[in-house]
DSSP file (Angstrom, degrees, kcal/mol; ACC not computed):
  #  RESIDUE AA STRUCTURE BP1 BP2  ACC     N-H-->O    O-->H-N    N-H-->O    O-->H-N    TCO  KAPPA ALPHA  PHI   PSI    X-CA   Y-CA   Z-CA
    1    1 A M              0   0    0      0, 0.0     7,-0.1     0, 0.0     2,-0.1   0.000 360.0 360.0 360.0 138.4   -2.3  -19.8   18.2
    2    2 A S        -     0   0    0      1,-0.1     3,-0.0     5,-0.1     0, 0.0  -0.357 360.0-168.0 -68.6 148.5   -3.1  -16.4   16.8
    3    3 A N        +     0   0    0     38,-0.1     2,-0.2    -2,-0.1    39,-0.1   0.705  60.5  60.5-111.2 -27.4   -3.1  -16.0   13.1
    4    4 A T  S  > S-     0   0    0      1,-0.1     4,-2.3    37,-0.1     5,-0.2  -0.672  78.9-121.5-105.5 159.9   -3.2  -12.3   12.4
    5    5 A V  H  > S+     0   0    0     -2,-0.2     4,-2.7     1,-0.2     5,-0.2   0.899 115.8  55.1 -61.6 -40.2   -0.8   -9.5   13.3
    6    6 A D  H  > S+     0   0    0      1,-0.2     4,-2.4     2,-0.2    -1,-0.2   0.913 108.3  48.4 -59.1 -42.9   -3.6   -7.8   15.2
    7    7 A D  H  > S+     0   0    0      2,-0.2     4,-2.7     1,-0.2    -1,-0.2   0.905 111.3  50.4 -63.0 -41.4   -4.2  -10.9   17.2
    8    8 A L  H  X S+     0   0    0     -4,-2.3     4,-2.7     2,-0.2    -2,-0.2   0.906 110.4  49.2 -64.1 -41.4   -0.5  -11.2   18.0
    9    9 A V  H  X S+     0   0    0     -4,-2.7     4,-2.6     2,-0.2    -2,-0.2   0.941 112.9  47.1 -62.6 -46.9   -0.3   -7.6   19.1
   10   10 A E  H  X S+     0   0    0     -4,-2.4     4,-1.8     1,-0.2    -2,-0.2   0.928 114.0  47.1 -60.6 -46.2   -3.3   -8.0   21.4
   11   11 A E  H  X S+     0   0    0     -4,-2.7     4,-1.5     1,-0.2    -1,-0.2   0.908 112.3  50.7 -61.4 -42.5   -1.9  -11.2   22.8
   12   12 A F  H  X S+     0   0    0     -4,-2.7     4,-1.4     1,-0.2    -2,-0.2   0.916 109.2  50.3 -62.6 -44.8    1.5   -9.6   23.3
   13   13 A L  H  < S+     0   0    0     -4,-2.6    -1,-0.2     1,-0.2    -2,-0.2   0.848 111.0  49.7 -64.3 -33.9    0.0   -6.6   25.1
   14   14 A Q  H  < S+     0   0    0     -4,-1.8    -1,-0.2    -5,-0.2    -2,-0.2   0.806 114.7  44.0 -73.0 -29.0   -2.0   -8.9   27.5
   15   15 A Q  H  < S+     0   0    0     -4,-1.5     2,-0.4    -3,-0.2    -2,-0.2   0.633 108.8  60.1 -92.5 -15.1    1.1  -11.0   28.3
   16   16 A H     <  -     0   0    0     -4,-1.4     2,-1.0    -5,-0.1     5,-0.1  -0.922  69.0-136.4-124.5 141.2    3.7   -8.3   28.8
   17   17 A D    >   -     0   0    0     -2,-0.4     3,-2.0     1,-0.1    -3,-0.1  -0.814  19.7-164.0 -88.0 103.3    4.1   -5.4   31.2
   18   18 A L  G >  S+     0   0    0     -2,-1.0     3,-0.7     1,-0.3    -1,-0.1   0.609  81.7  75.2 -71.6 -10.0    5.3   -2.7   28.8
   19   19 A S  G 3  S+     0   0    0      1,-0.3     2,-0.4    -3,-0.0    -1,-0.3   0.723  94.6  55.7 -69.4 -18.0    6.4   -0.5   31.7
   20   20 A K  G <  S+     0   0    0     -3,-2.0     2,-0.7     2,-0.1    -1,-0.3  -0.468  81.8 176.8-106.7  57.9    9.3   -3.0   31.8
   21   21 A N    <   +     0   0    0     -3,-0.7    -3,-0.1    -2,-0.4    -2,-0.0  -0.508   9.6 166.4 -69.8 108.7   10.3   -2.5   28.2
   22   22 A T     >  -     0   0    0     -2,-0.7     4,-1.9     1,-0.1     3,-0.4  -0.823  51.0-111.2-121.9 160.0   13.3   -4.7   27.7
   23   23 A P  H  > S+     0   0    0      0, 0.0     4,-2.6     0, 0.0     5,-0.2   0.834 117.7  59.1 -58.3 -31.1   15.2   -6.0   24.6
   24   24 A E  H  > S+     0   0    0      2,-0.2     4,-2.4     1,-0.2     5,-0.2   0.891 104.2  49.1 -66.6 -38.7   13.9   -9.5   25.4
   25   25 A I  H  > S+     0   0    0     -3,-0.4     4,-2.2     2,-0.2    -1,-0.2   0.934 113.2  46.9 -65.1 -45.4   10.3   -8.4   25.2
   26   26 A A  H  X S+     0   0    0     -4,-1.9     4,-2.7     1,-0.2    -2,-0.2   0.907 112.8  49.3 -62.8 -41.9   10.9   -6.6   21.8
   27   27 A E  H  X S+     0   0    0     -4,-2.6     4,-2.6     2,-0.2    -1,-0.2   0.901 109.2  52.3 -65.3 -40.7   12.8   -9.6   20.5
   28   28 A D  H  X S+     0   0    0     -4,-2.4     4,-1.8     2,-0.2    -1,-0.2   0.927 112.3  45.5 -59.7 -46.0   10.0  -12.0   21.6
   29   29 A F  H  X S+     0   0    0     -4,-2.2     4,-2.4     2,-0.2     5,-0.2   0.926 112.1  51.2 -64.3 -45.3    7.4   -9.9   19.8
   30   30 A F  H  X S+     0   0    0     -4,-2.7     4,-1.4     1,-0.2    -2,-0.2   0.915 109.2  51.1 -58.8 -44.0    9.6   -9.6   16.6
   31   31 A N  H  < S+     0   0    0     -4,-2.6    -1,-0.2     1,-0.2     4,-0.2   0.872 110.4  49.9 -62.5 -37.2   10.1  -13.3   16.5
   32   32 A K  H >< S+     0   0    0     -4,-1.8     3,-1.0     1,-0.2    -2,-0.2   0.938 112.9  43.8 -67.5 -46.3    6.3  -13.9   16.8
   33   33 A I  H 3< S+     0   0    0     -4,-2.4    -1,-0.2     1,-0.2    -2,-0.2   0.659 114.4  50.4 -78.5 -12.8    5.4  -11.5   14.0
   34   34 A T  T 3< S+     0   0    0     -4,-1.4    -1,-0.2    -5,-0.2    -2,-0.2   0.312  74.1 130.5-104.0   8.8    8.1  -12.7   11.6
   35   35 A D    X>  -     0   0    0     -3,-1.0     4,-2.6    -4,-0.2     3,-0.7  -0.457  63.1-131.6 -58.9 124.8    7.3  -16.4   12.0
   36   36 A P  H 3> S+     0   0    0      0, 0.0     4,-2.6     0, 0.0     5,-0.2   0.834 104.6  52.6 -53.5 -37.1    7.2  -17.6    8.4
   37   37 A S  H 3> S+     0   0    0      2,-0.2     4,-1.9     1,-0.2     5,-0.1   0.887 111.5  46.4 -68.2 -36.4    3.8  -19.4    8.9
   38   38 A I  H <> S+     0   0    0     -3,-0.7     4,-2.3     2,-0.2     5,-0.2   0.920 113.2  49.1 -69.3 -43.9    2.2  -16.2   10.3
   39   39 A V  H  X S+     0   0    0     -4,-2.6     4,-2.6     1,-0.2     5,-0.2   0.931 111.1  50.1 -60.4 -46.1    3.7  -14.0    7.5
   40   40 A K  H  X S+     0   0    0     -4,-2.6     4,-2.4    -5,-0.2    -1,-0.2   0.913 110.8  49.1 -60.2 -44.0    2.4  -16.5    4.9
   41   41 A Q  H  X S+     0   0    0     -4,-1.9     4,-2.2     1,-0.2    -1,-0.2   0.911 113.6  46.3 -61.7 -42.6   -1.1  -16.5    6.3
   42   42 A N  H  X S+     0   0    0     -4,-2.3     4,-2.0     2,-0.2    -2,-0.2   0.865 112.1  49.7 -72.0 -36.0   -1.3  -12.7    6.5
   43   43 A V  H  X S+     0   0    0     -4,-2.6     4,-2.5     2,-0.2    -2,-0.2   0.935 112.3  48.4 -65.4 -45.3    0.0  -12.2    3.0
   44   44 A Q  H  X S+     0   0    0     -4,-2.4     4,-2.6    -5,-0.2    -2,-0.2   0.903 111.0  50.5 -61.8 -41.0   -2.5  -14.7    1.6
   45   45 A A  H  X S+     0   0    0     -4,-2.2     4,-2.1     2,-0.2    -1,-0.2   0.897 110.5  49.7 -63.9 -39.2   -5.3  -13.0    3.5
   46   46 A A  H  X S+     0   0    0     -4,-2.0     4,-2.4     2,-0.2    -2,-0.2   0.906 111.2  48.9 -66.3 -41.2   -4.3   -9.6    2.1
   47   47 A I  H  X S+     0   0    0     -4,-2.5     4,-2.9     1,-0.2     5,-0.2   0.935 111.5  49.3 -62.7 -45.9   -4.2  -11.0   -1.4
   48   48 A E  H  X S+     0   0    0     -4,-2.6     4,-2.2     1,-0.2    -2,-0.2   0.882 110.4  51.1 -61.6 -38.4   -7.6  -12.6   -1.0
   49   49 A K  H  X S+     0   0    0     -4,-2.1     4,-1.0     2,-0.2    -1,-0.2   0.936 112.0  46.3 -64.4 -46.2   -9.0   -9.3    0.4
   50   50 A D  H ><>S+     0   0    0     -4,-2.4     5,-2.8     1,-0.2     3,-0.9   0.937 112.8  49.9 -60.8 -46.3   -7.6   -7.4   -2.6
   51   51 A W  H ><5S+     0   0    0     -4,-2.9     3,-1.5     1,-0.3    -1,-0.2   0.860 104.2  58.1 -62.4 -35.4   -8.9   -9.9   -5.1
   52   52 A S  H 3<5S+     0   0    0     -4,-2.2    -1,-0.3     1,-0.3    -2,-0.2   0.780 108.7  47.2 -65.4 -23.7  -12.4   -9.8   -3.5
   53   53 A L  T <<5S-     0   0    0     -4,-1.0    -1,-0.3    -3,-0.9    -2,-0.2   0.389 122.4-109.6 -93.2   1.2  -12.3   -6.1   -4.3
   54   54 A G  T < 5S+     0   0    0     -3,-1.5    -3,-0.2     1,-0.3    -2,-0.1   0.638  72.1 142.0  80.8  15.2  -11.1   -6.8   -7.8
   55   55 A I      < -     0   0    0     -5,-2.8    -1,-0.3    -6,-0.2    -2,-0.2  -0.783  44.9-136.3 -93.5 126.6   -7.7   -5.3   -7.2
   56   56 A P        -     0   0    0      0, 0.0     2,-0.3     0, 0.0    13,-0.2  -0.356  13.6-131.6 -74.6 161.9   -4.7   -7.2   -8.8
   57   57 A V  E     -A   68   0A   0     11,-1.9    11,-3.4    -2,-0.1     2,-0.4  -0.879  18.5-118.9-111.6 149.2   -1.5   -7.9   -6.9
   58   58 A M  E     +A   67   0A   0     -2,-0.3     2,-0.3     9,-0.2     9,-0.2  -0.714  41.4 160.6 -89.1 134.8    2.0   -7.1   -8.2
   59   59 A Q  E     -A   66   0A   0      7,-2.7     7,-2.8    -2,-0.4     2,-0.4  -0.866  24.7-139.2-141.5 175.3    4.3  -10.1   -8.7
   60   60 A M  E     +A   65   0A   0     -2,-0.3     5,-0.2     5,-0.2     2,-0.2  -1.000  20.4 164.5-143.1 140.9    7.5  -10.8  -10.6
   61   61 A D  E >   -A   64   0A   0      3,-2.3     3,-0.6    -2,-0.4    26,-0.1  -0.700  60.4 -71.4-135.4-167.3    8.8  -13.8  -12.6
   62   62 A S  T 3  S+     0   0    0      1,-0.2    18,-0.2    -2,-0.2     3,-0.1   0.701 129.8  53.0 -66.4 -18.2   11.6  -14.4  -15.1
   63   63 A K  T 3  S-     0   0    0      1,-0.3    17,-1.2    16,-0.1     2,-0.3   0.763 119.1 -90.2 -86.5 -27.1    9.7  -12.4  -17.8
   64   64 A G  E <   -AB  61  79A   0     -3,-0.6    -3,-2.3    15,-0.3     2,-0.4  -0.969  57.1 -33.6 151.4-167.2    9.1   -9.3  -15.7
   65   65 A I  E     +AB  60  78A   0     13,-2.1    12,-3.1    -2,-0.3    13,-1.6  -0.747  61.8 173.2 -91.6 135.1    6.8   -7.5  -13.2
   66   66 A Y  E     -AB  59  76A   0     -7,-2.8    -7,-2.7    -2,-0.4     2,-0.5  -0.952  36.9-116.4-142.2 159.2    3.1   -8.2  -13.7
   67   67 A E  E     -AB  58  75A   0      8,-2.7     8,-2.1    -2,-0.3     2,-0.7  -0.857  28.4-149.2 -90.3 127.8   -0.3   -7.6  -12.3
   68   68 A L  E     -AB  57  74A   0    -11,-3.4   -11,-1.9    -2,-0.5     6,-0.2  -0.894  15.3-150.1-101.1 111.9   -1.9  -10.8  -11.2
   69   69 A K    >   -     0   0    0      4,-2.9     3,-2.4    -2,-0.7   -14,-0.1  -0.356  27.2-106.9 -77.9 158.9   -5.7  -10.5  -11.7
   70   70 A P  T 3  S+     0   0    0      0, 0.0    -1,-0.1     0, 0.0   -19,-0.1   0.784 121.1  57.3 -56.2 -27.6   -8.1  -12.4   -9.5
   71   71 A N  T 3  S-     0   0    0      2,-0.1    -2,-0.0     1,-0.0    -3,-0.0   0.407 123.6-103.7 -85.8   4.0   -8.9  -14.7  -12.5
   72   72 A G  S <  S+     0   0    0     -3,-2.4     2,-0.2     1,-0.3    -1,-0.0   0.348  73.4 143.6  94.0  -5.4   -5.3  -15.7  -12.8
   73   73 A K        -     0   0    0     -5,-0.1    -4,-2.9     1,-0.0     2,-0.5  -0.473  40.0-145.3 -71.7 136.4   -4.5  -13.4  -15.8
   74   74 A K  E     -B   68   0A   0     -6,-0.2     2,-0.5    -2,-0.2    -6,-0.2  -0.884  12.7-170.9-103.8 131.3   -1.0  -11.8  -15.9
   75   75 A I  E     -B   67   0A   0     -8,-2.1    -8,-2.7    -2,-0.5     2,-0.2  -0.945  19.4-141.8-121.5 108.7   -0.5   -8.4  -17.3
   76   76 A Y  E     +B   66   0A   0     -2,-0.5   -10,-0.3   -10,-0.3   -16,-0.0  -0.496  24.8 173.5 -73.7 133.1    3.2   -7.5  -17.6
   77   77 A T  E     +     0   0A   0    -12,-3.1   -11,-0.2     1,-0.4    -1,-0.1   0.643  67.4  14.5-110.2 -24.7    4.0   -3.9  -16.8
   78   78 A E  E    S-B   65   0A   0    -13,-1.6   -13,-2.1     3,-0.0    -1,-0.4  -0.994  77.8-109.9-149.7 145.9    7.8   -4.0  -16.9
   79   79 A P  E     -B   64   0A   0      0, 0.0   -15,-0.3     0, 0.0   -14,-0.1  -0.353  55.1 -80.8 -69.9 161.4   10.5   -6.4  -18.2
   80   80 A C        -     0   0    0    -17,-1.2     2,-1.9   -18,-0.2     3,-0.1  -0.433  38.9-125.8 -63.6 127.6   12.5   -8.3  -15.7
   81   81 A P    >>  -     0   0    0      0, 0.0     4,-1.9     0, 0.0     3,-1.6  -0.553  31.9-174.7 -75.2  85.4   15.4   -6.1  -14.4
   82   82 A K  T 34 S+     0   0    0     -2,-1.9    -2,-0.0     1,-0.3     5,-0.0   0.770  76.6  53.5 -57.5 -32.3   18.1   -8.7  -15.2
   83   83 A D  T 34 S+     0   0    0      1,-0.2    -1,-0.3    -3,-0.1     3,-0.1   0.738 115.0  39.9 -76.0 -21.0   20.9   -6.7  -13.7
   84   84 A S  T <4 S+     0   0    0     -3,-1.6     2,-0.3     1,-0.2    -2,-0.2   0.803 116.5  30.9 -98.6 -32.9   19.1   -6.3  -10.3
   85   85 A Y     <  -     0   0    0     -4,-1.9     2,-0.6     2,-0.0    -1,-0.2  -0.932  52.5-149.9-134.5 150.3   17.4   -9.7   -9.7
   86   86 A S        -     0   0    0     -2,-0.3     2,-0.5    -3,-0.1   -24,-0.1  -0.944  23.6-166.0-116.6 106.7   17.9  -13.4  -10.3
   87   87 A V              0   0    0     -2,-0.6   -26,-0.1     1,-0.1    -2,-0.0  -0.807 360.0 360.0 -97.8 129.7   14.5  -15.0  -10.5
   88   88 A K              0   0    0     -2,-0.5    -1,-0.1   -27,-0.0   -27,-0.0   0.395 360.0 360.0-105.3 360.0   14.3  -18.8  -10.4
């Protein structure tokens, strides 16, 4: 099974005749790229790539929005928007 979005696109293009563009083909592709396991793998790969370049990722918890550094350090940039989100 393909793991990256690029792999899924390539596989999809090889398996489908796009001259017969139907809602079923689009739905099949959408279902593949939104599969939670595929999304999780791609998000983790993107985070690891950023961290390898020393770039923090933005996250949020009950205290607020923070930069998560590759070494695990959190630097809060904004307090939690209590009226907008409920963080558990």
